[in-house]
C-alpha positions as CSV (number, residue, x, y, z in Angstrom):
1,M,116.1,107.5,113.7
2,R,119.5,107.6,112.1
3,A,119.5,103.9,111.3
4,A,116.0,104.1,109.7
5,L,117.1,107.1,107.6
6,A,120.2,105.4,106.5
7,A,118.3,102.3,105.3
8,A,115.7,104.4,103.5
9,L,118.4,106.6,101.8
10,A,120.4,103.6,100.6
11,A,117.3,101.8,99.3
12,G,116.1,105.0,97.5
13,L,119.5,105.6,95.9
14,M,119.7,102.0,94.7
15,L,116.2,102.1,93.3
16,V,116.8,105.3,91.3
17,A,120.3,104.5,90.0
18,T,119.5,100.9,88.9
19,G,116.7,102.4,86.8
20,C,119.8,103.6,85.1
21,G,107.6,108.4,86.2
22,S,105.2,110.6,84.3
23,S,107.7,113.0,82.8
24,S,106.3,116.4,82.1
25,A,108.6,119.2,83.2
26,A,107.5,121.4,86.1
27,T,108.7,122.8,89.3
28,T,107.7,120.8,92.3
29,R,105.9,122.8,95.0
30,L,106.2,120.2,97.7
31,G,109.1,121.1,100.0
32,S,110.3,124.1,97.9
33,D,110.0,126.5,100.8
34,A,111.6,124.1,103.3
35,A,114.5,123.5,100.9
36,Q,115.5,127.1,101.5
37,L,116.5,126.2,105.1
38,V,118.7,123.2,103.9
39,P,122.4,123.8,103.6
40,P,123.7,123.5,100.0
41,S,126.1,120.7,101.0
42,A,123.3,118.5,102.3
43,L,123.5,114.9,101.1
44,A,119.8,114.3,100.7
45,F,116.4,116.0,101.2
46,V,113.1,114.2,101.5
47,T,109.7,115.8,101.7
48,A,106.2,114.3,102.0
49,D,102.6,115.4,102.3
50,A,101.6,114.6,105.9
51,N,97.9,115.1,105.5
52,L,96.5,111.6,105.4
53,D,93.1,112.9,104.5
54,S,94.3,114.1,101.1
55,A,93.0,112.3,98.0
56,Q,96.5,111.0,97.2
57,W,97.0,109.4,100.6
58,K,93.5,107.8,100.4
59,T,94.6,106.1,97.1
60,V,97.8,104.9,98.8
61,T,95.9,103.6,101.8
62,N,93.4,101.8,99.5
63,L,96.3,100.0,97.7
64,F,98.7,99.3,100.5
65,G,96.8,99.7,103.7
66,P,97.2,102.3,106.5
67,I,100.5,103.5,107.9
68,E,101.6,101.3,110.8
69,L,102.8,103.1,113.9
70,P,103.8,101.9,117.4
71,K,100.7,101.0,119.4
72,Q,101.2,104.0,121.7
73,L,101.1,106.5,118.8
74,D,98.1,107.7,116.9
75,F,98.8,109.5,113.7
76,K,96.0,112.1,113.8
77,R,96.3,112.6,117.6
78,D,100.1,112.6,118.0
79,V,101.9,112.9,114.7
80,Q,100.0,115.2,112.4
81,P,99.6,118.0,114.9
82,A,103.3,117.7,115.6
83,V,104.5,117.9,112.0
84,G,101.7,119.8,110.4
85,D,100.8,119.2,106.8
86,E,104.3,118.7,105.4
87,L,107.2,116.7,106.7
88,N,110.7,117.6,105.5
89,I,113.9,115.7,106.4
90,A,117.4,116.7,105.4
91,V,120.5,114.6,105.8
92,L,123.3,117.0,106.4
93,G,126.2,114.6,106.6
94,V,127.4,111.2,107.9
95,D,129.1,110.7,111.3
96,N,130.7,107.3,112.0
97,G,128.5,105.7,109.3
98,K,125.3,107.3,110.6
99,P,123.4,110.1,108.9
100,E,123.1,113.5,110.6
101,A,119.5,114.4,110.0
102,V,117.2,117.3,110.8
103,A,113.4,117.7,110.4
104,I,111.8,120.9,109.2
105,V,108.1,121.3,109.7
106,K,105.3,123.8,110.3
107,S,104.1,122.4,113.6
108,K,100.6,122.9,114.8
109,D,101.4,121.8,118.3
110,E,105.0,122.3,119.3
111,A,104.5,120.5,122.6
112,K,103.5,117.3,120.7
113,L,106.5,117.9,118.3
114,R,108.9,118.0,121.2
115,S,107.3,114.8,122.6
116,L,107.6,113.1,119.3
117,A,111.2,114.2,118.8
118,A,112.2,112.9,122.2
119,R,111.1,109.4,121.1
120,F,114.1,109.3,118.8
121,D,116.6,110.0,121.5
122,Q,119.3,107.3,121.7
123,G,122.5,107.4,123.7
124,N,124.1,110.8,123.2
125,E,121.5,111.8,120.6
126,H,119.0,114.2,122.2
127,Y,116.6,115.8,119.8
128,T,115.2,119.3,120.6
129,V,113.1,121.8,118.7
130,E,114.0,125.4,117.7
131,D,112.2,128.0,115.7
132,I,114.1,129.1,112.7
133,A,112.7,131.5,110.1
134,G,109.1,130.6,111.1
135,W,109.7,126.8,110.9
136,S,110.0,124.3,113.7
137,V,113.4,122.5,113.3
138,V,114.3,119.3,115.0
139,A,118.0,118.4,115.4
140,D,120.3,116.9,117.9
141,S,123.2,119.3,117.9
142,A,123.9,123.1,118.0
143,E,126.0,122.7,114.8
144,N,123.0,121.3,112.9
145,F,120.8,124.1,114.1
146,Q,123.4,126.6,113.1
147,A,123.7,125.0,109.6
148,V,119.9,125.5,109.1
149,R,120.1,129.1,110.3
150,S,122.9,129.9,107.9
151,A,121.0,128.4,105.0
152,S,117.9,130.4,105.9
153,T,119.7,133.7,105.5
154,G,122.3,132.7,102.9
155,S,122.9,130.1,100.3
156,S,120.6,127.0,100.5
157,L,120.0,123.7,98.7
158,A,117.2,125.4,96.8
159,D,119.8,127.7,95.2
160,T,122.0,124.9,93.8
161,A,122.0,124.1,90.1
162,D,121.7,120.3,90.6
163,F,118.6,120.7,92.9
164,K,117.0,123.1,90.5
165,Q,117.7,120.7,87.6
166,A,116.2,117.8,89.5
167,T,113.1,119.5,90.6
168,S,112.5,121.0,87.1
169,Q,112.1,117.5,85.7
170,L,109.5,116.2,88.1
171,D,105.7,117.0,88.2
172,T,103.9,119.4,90.4
173,G,101.6,118.0,93.0
174,A,103.7,115.0,94.2
175,L,102.8,113.1,97.4
176,A,106.5,112.7,98.2
177,F,109.8,113.9,96.7
178,A,113.4,112.9,97.4
179,Y,116.7,114.3,96.3
180,A,120.3,113.2,96.8
181,N,123.5,114.5,95.4
182,G,126.4,112.3,94.1
183,A,128.3,112.6,97.4
184,A,125.5,110.6,99.0
185,V,126.3,107.6,96.8
186,Q,129.9,107.6,98.1
187,K,128.6,107.1,101.6
188,L,127.1,103.8,100.6
189,G,128.9,100.5,101.0
190,A,131.2,99.4,98.2
191,N,128.7,96.7,97.1
192,L,125.9,99.2,96.5
193,R,128.2,101.7,94.8
194,S,129.2,99.1,92.3
195,L,125.6,98.7,91.3
196,V,124.4,102.3,91.3
197,G,127.5,103.9,89.8
198,T,128.4,107.5,90.4
199,P,125.5,109.8,89.3
200,R,125.8,113.5,89.9
201,W,122.3,113.7,91.5
202,L,119.3,111.4,92.0
203,A,115.7,112.4,92.5
204,A,112.3,110.8,92.7
205,H,108.7,111.6,93.4
206,V,105.5,109.6,94.1
207,V,102.2,110.8,92.7
208,A,98.9,109.1,93.4
209,G,95.8,109.4,91.1
210,K,92.3,108.1,91.7
211,D,93.2,104.4,91.3
212,E,97.0,104.3,90.8
213,V,100.3,105.3,92.4
214,T,103.4,106.1,90.3
215,L,107.0,106.4,91.2
216,D,109.1,108.5,88.9
217,A,112.9,108.4,89.6
218,R,115.7,110.0,87.7
219,A,119.5,110.2,87.8
220,T,122.0,112.3,85.8
221,G,125.6,111.3,85.3
222,G,127.3,108.0,85.7
223,A,126.8,104.9,83.6
224,R,123.7,104.6,81.5
225,A,122.2,101.4,80.1
226,A,121.6,101.2,76.4
227,A,118.0,101.6,75.2
228,Y,116.3,99.1,72.8
229,K,113.0,98.1,71.4
230,P,111.7,95.0,73.2
231,T,110.9,92.9,70.2
232,L,110.8,89.5,72.0
233,L,107.7,90.6,73.9
234,R,105.9,89.5,70.7
235,D,106.8,85.9,71.6
236,V,105.1,86.1,75.0
237,P,101.8,84.2,74.8
238,S,98.5,86.1,75.3
239,G,97.3,86.0,78.9
240,A,100.8,85.9,80.5
241,A,100.6,87.1,84.1
242,L,104.2,88.3,84.2
243,A,106.7,89.5,81.5
244,V,110.1,91.0,82.0
245,S,112.0,92.3,79.0
246,F,115.8,93.0,79.2
247,K,118.9,93.3,77.1
248,N,122.4,92.2,77.6
249,A,122.1,90.6,81.0
250,N,125.9,89.9,80.9
251,E,126.7,93.4,82.3
252,L,124.4,93.0,85.3
253,L,125.5,89.4,85.9
254,A,129.1,90.5,85.8
255,R,128.4,93.2,88.5
256,L,126.7,90.6,90.7
257,R,129.6,88.2,90.3
258,S,132.1,90.9,91.2
259,E,130.6,91.4,94.7
260,P,131.2,88.5,97.1
261,A,128.1,89.3,99.2
262,L,125.8,89.4,96.2
263,R,127.4,86.3,94.7
264,A,126.8,84.4,97.9
265,A,123.2,85.5,98.1
266,L,122.6,84.6,94.4
267,P,124.8,81.6,93.8
268,F,123.3,80.7,90.5
269,V,124.7,83.8,88.8
270,A,128.1,82.3,88.8
271,Q,126.9,79.8,86.2
272,L,125.1,82.3,84.0
273,K,127.4,83.4,81.2
274,G,126.9,84.3,77.5
275,I,123.5,85.7,78.1
276,S,124.0,88.7,75.7
277,G,121.4,90.2,73.4
278,E,117.7,90.7,74.1
279,G,115.8,88.4,76.5
280,V,112.4,88.0,78.0
281,L,111.1,86.1,81.1
282,Y,107.4,85.2,81.3
283,V,104.9,83.3,83.3
284,V,101.7,81.9,81.9
285,P,99.2,80.6,84.5
286,G,96.2,78.4,83.9
287,M,97.8,75.1,84.6
288,L,99.8,73.4,87.3
289,P,102.6,74.1,87.3
290,P,102.4,77.3,85.3
291,V,104.6,77.7,82.2
292,V,107.8,79.6,83.1
293,T,110.0,80.5,80.2
294,L,113.3,82.5,79.8
295,E,113.9,83.3,76.1
296,V,117.1,85.0,74.9
297,R,118.5,85.9,71.5
298,P,122.2,85.8,72.3
299,Q,125.2,86.5,70.1
300,D,126.5,83.0,70.8
301,P,123.5,80.6,71.1
302,A,125.8,77.6,71.8
303,A,127.4,79.3,74.9
304,A,124.0,80.5,76.1
305,S,122.5,77.0,75.8
306,K,125.4,75.6,77.8
307,S,124.9,78.2,80.5
308,L,121.2,77.7,80.7
309,K,121.5,73.9,80.8
310,A,123.8,74.3,83.8
311,L,121.1,76.5,85.5
312,A,118.4,74.0,84.6
313,N,120.4,71.2,86.3
314,R,120.9,73.3,89.4
315,I,117.3,74.1,90.1
316,G,115.7,71.1,88.4
317,N,114.6,69.6,91.8
318,V,112.4,72.7,92.3
319,L,111.0,73.1,88.8
320,P,111.9,70.7,86.0
321,L,113.4,72.8,83.1
322,H,114.9,72.0,79.7
323,V,116.7,74.0,77.1
324,T,115.5,74.3,73.4
325,R,116.8,76.1,70.4
326,E,114.6,77.9,67.9
327,G,117.0,79.3,65.3
328,A,118.9,82.2,66.9
329,K,116.7,82.0,70.1
330,V,117.4,79.8,73.1
331,L,114.6,79.0,75.6
332,L,114.8,77.7,79.1
333,T,111.3,76.4,79.9
334,N,109.2,73.9,81.7
335,A,106.7,73.7,78.9
336,A,106.5,70.2,77.5
337,T,106.0,71.3,74.0
338,N,105.7,74.5,72.0
339,P,102.1,75.6,72.5
340,G,101.9,77.0,69.0
341,S,100.1,80.2,68.0
342,T,98.0,81.3,71.0
343,G,98.1,85.0,70.3
344,S,100.6,87.5,71.7
345,L,100.6,89.4,75.0
346,V,101.4,92.7,73.1
347,D,97.9,92.4,71.5
348,D,96.1,92.0,74.8
349,K,94.0,95.1,75.6
350,A,94.9,95.0,79.3
351,F,98.6,95.0,78.4
352,K,98.4,97.8,75.9
353,D,96.2,99.9,78.2
354,A,98.7,99.4,81.1
355,L,101.7,100.4,79.0
356,S,99.9,103.4,77.5
357,A,98.8,104.7,80.9
358,A,102.4,104.4,82.2
359,D,103.8,106.4,79.2
360,V,106.2,103.6,78.2
361,P,108.4,104.9,75.4
362,D,109.2,102.8,72.3
363,E,112.7,102.3,73.5
364,V,113.5,101.2,77.1
365,T,116.5,99.9,79.1
366,W,114.2,97.2,80.6
367,L,110.5,96.6,81.0
368,A,108.3,94.6,83.4
369,Y,104.6,93.9,83.4
370,A,102.5,92.0,85.9
371,D,98.8,91.2,86.0
372,V,98.6,90.8,89.8
373,P,95.2,89.2,90.1
374,R,96.4,86.4,87.8
375,L,99.9,86.2,89.4
376,A,98.8,86.3,93.0
377,P,97.6,82.7,93.3
378,L,101.0,81.5,92.1
379,L,102.8,83.7,94.6
380,Q,100.6,82.5,97.4
381,A,101.1,78.9,96.5
382,L,104.8,79.3,96.4
383,A,104.7,81.0,99.8
384,A,102.7,78.1,101.2
385,L,105.5,75.7,100.2
386,R,108.1,77.5,102.2
387,P,109.2,76.4,105.7
388,Q,107.1,77.8,108.5
389,G,109.9,80.1,109.7
390,A,110.4,81.4,106.2
391,Q,106.7,82.1,105.8
392,S,106.6,84.3,108.9
393,K,109.5,86.4,107.5
394,S,108.1,86.6,104.0
395,A,106.1,89.6,102.8
396,N,102.4,89.6,103.6
397,L,100.6,88.5,100.4
398,D,97.1,88.9,101.7
399,K,96.9,92.5,100.3
400,L,97.7,91.4,96.7
401,D,93.9,91.3,96.0
402,K,93.9,95.1,96.0
403,L,96.4,95.4,93.2
404,G,95.6,95.4,89.5
405,T,98.6,95.8,87.1
406,V,102.2,96.8,87.7
407,V,104.3,98.3,85.0
408,A,107.9,99.2,85.6
409,Y,110.6,100.3,83.1
410,G,113.9,102.1,82.7
411,A,114.4,104.7,80.0
412,R,116.9,107.4,78.9
413,P,115.2,110.7,78.5
414,G,117.8,113.3,77.4
415,S,120.9,113.0,79.4
416,N,119.2,111.2,82.3
417,S,118.5,107.6,83.4
418,Q,114.9,107.1,84.5
419,L,112.9,104.5,86.4
420,V,109.1,104.4,86.5
421,V,106.9,102.1,88.5
422,R,103.1,102.4,88.2
423,I,100.7,100.3,90.3
424,T,97.0,100.3,89.8
425,H,94.1,99.3,92.0
426,A,92.2,96.1,91.0
């Protein structure tokens, strides 16, 4: 249980901070009562709707498939009666690198909750259930139970200024909500801290509509990426299946190069230098191989050309690439020739509708768009070329036919950094 929570917490923190979605201000209802039992010093708090029959969960299931549980567990028979309609988990601290977590629920069958809690026993960890202020609390130590009791009658996470600020910026009616304070970032490894910075707090929620799921994540404090208008998207041809706009990749590349583990995992980043200014990466299907292009408008076109030529030589055995100059722009592409005027992606109705529905602002810190039905055959073809062992470890691509468009972007509303990811059903 602790290991799973640690992985989820680290992934969530990195996702929010590197964004560094809908955005109307409201107080979230989900988990607001349970937060009154969480100590104010808690590192993180996660709450989720546990009623899988809700309209939001049905949308999630249609997009991503049902929740997978161990074969001996049935959600409706074993889990939902145990946890009730809302699951709340608080990380109170870290002991020897492992999170100290408690669960706070309104159980409908405490016997099943005790049985479920016992499944997470490991070594000296023995989870029991106690009733505190009308809630069923699951913890593995008397100290943690006492911390919850003290919060229920005194100061709690719900009373802290940071938690109030975070919840005030996220919509009512979320399917899931997560919050972490800045101290939680310090518990991450040095590699992750160098990427996410030192925000004062991070929060995120997931909201599902009739045919879409949106993640909205925010952070306040720490480094903030500069916002810009993605003008190079105008150069992306109509019908592109993927387009990723960015600015000043030098900063990100420098961070990657500064971490040995990340540098080893992505060896090509050591060769990429001088990629300043705005850039866009896009993929145009419809031919074999598809056209893949990285276009940048750097401050030093000569330095960027040299760097991109080195990259082309490194991966040329996988995809033949060449570098061309068009005035102040430098392109790394496998296109044999400039296709000429074929229209622009920014004029495509599907693209404009997707960005409008995701509330993409005029200025972003980065932007990504994917037309999954057009991109999926390319991903599946690439997966088929991988060695058999690698294929078994790769993500299952069979469910891509359920997805429509994906829009993701970073923004800077007020004093915050923001990340939005919106996925629609095909």
